[in-house]
C-alpha positions in Angstrom: 93.3 60.1 131.3 96.1 57.5 131.4 95.3 54.0 129.9 97.4 51.0 131.0 97.2 47.4 130.1 96.5 45.0 133.0 99.6 43.1 131.8 102.0 46.0 131.8 104.1 47.2 134.7 104.8 50.9 134.3 105.2 54.0 136.4 102.1 56.1 136.8 103.5 59.5 137.4 102.3 63.1 137.8 104.0 66.5 138.2 103.7 67.5 141.8 104.4 71.2 142.4 103.7 73.9 145.0 103.7 77.7 144.8 104.1 80.0 147.7 101.8 82.8 148.5 104.3 85.2 146.9 104.3 83.2 143.6 107.7 81.5 144.1 108.1 77.8 143.6 108.5 75.6 146.7 110.7 72.5 146.5 108.9 69.3 147.5 111.9 67.0 146.9 112.2 66.2 150.7 108.5 65.6 151.1 106.8 62.2 150.9 104.2 61.8 148.2 101.6 59.0 148.2 99.1 58.0 145.5 95.7 56.4 145.8 93.8 54.6 143.0 90.1 54.5 143.9 86.7 54.0 142.2 85.6 57.0 140.2 83.9 59.5 142.6 85.2 57.8 145.8 87.4 59.4 148.4 90.6 57.6 149.4 90.8 56.0 152.9 93.9 55.2 155.0 94.6 51.8 153.4 94.5 53.1 149.8 97.7 55.2 149.9 100.9 53.9 148.3 104.2 55.7 148.7 105.6 57.2 145.5 109.1 57.8 144.5 110.5 60.9 142.8 111.1 59.8 139.2 112.1 63.1 137.9 112.4 66.8 138.9 109.0 67.6 140.4 107.5 64.3 139.1 106.4 61.5 141.5 105.3 58.1 140.5 104.2 54.7 141.6 105.0 51.4 139.7 101.6 49.9 138.7 101.2 46.4 137.4 101.7 42.7 138.1 105.5 42.8 137.7 108.1 42.9 140.5 107.4 45.8 142.8 104.3 46.9 141.0 101.0 47.7 142.7 98.2 45.7 141.1 95.2 48.0 140.3 92.0 46.2 139.2 90.7 46.5 135.7 88.4 49.5 135.3 88.4 53.3 135.8 90.0 54.8 138.8 90.4 58.3 140.1 94.1 59.0 141.1 94.7 61.1 144.2 98.0 62.5 145.5 98.9 63.4 149.1 102.0 65.4 149.9 103.2 65.1 153.5 104.8 68.4 154.5 105.1 70.2 157.8 102.4 71.2 158.9 100.4 71.0 155.7 99.2 67.8 154.0 97.5 68.7 150.8 95.4 66.0 149.1 93.9 66.3 145.7 92.7 64.4 142.7 95.4 64.5 140.0 94.0 62.3 137.2 92.1 59.3 136.0 93.6 55.8 135.3 92.0 53.2 133.1 93.3 49.7 133.4 92.2 47.5 130.4 
């Protein structure tokens, strides 16, 4: 679980990887990744998704916080979901938990 102050503006980032059926790594660097921060136990809906940027090799992140360019996430616990837009697949899965204090 990641804990972030409501006064901080930081990247919330996760390693996003894919493995082919034969066990080889698949590059996702040209794919779009989005994150959603929702109430614990909830499923994301269309308006929840925020486009991420690649912040490192295989690591996508979203700037969270009140600073310039940050996404303000309410104080409390949130499930973090990732969605990768590929062709034709669009895998969507819970990747973590974020606590804003």
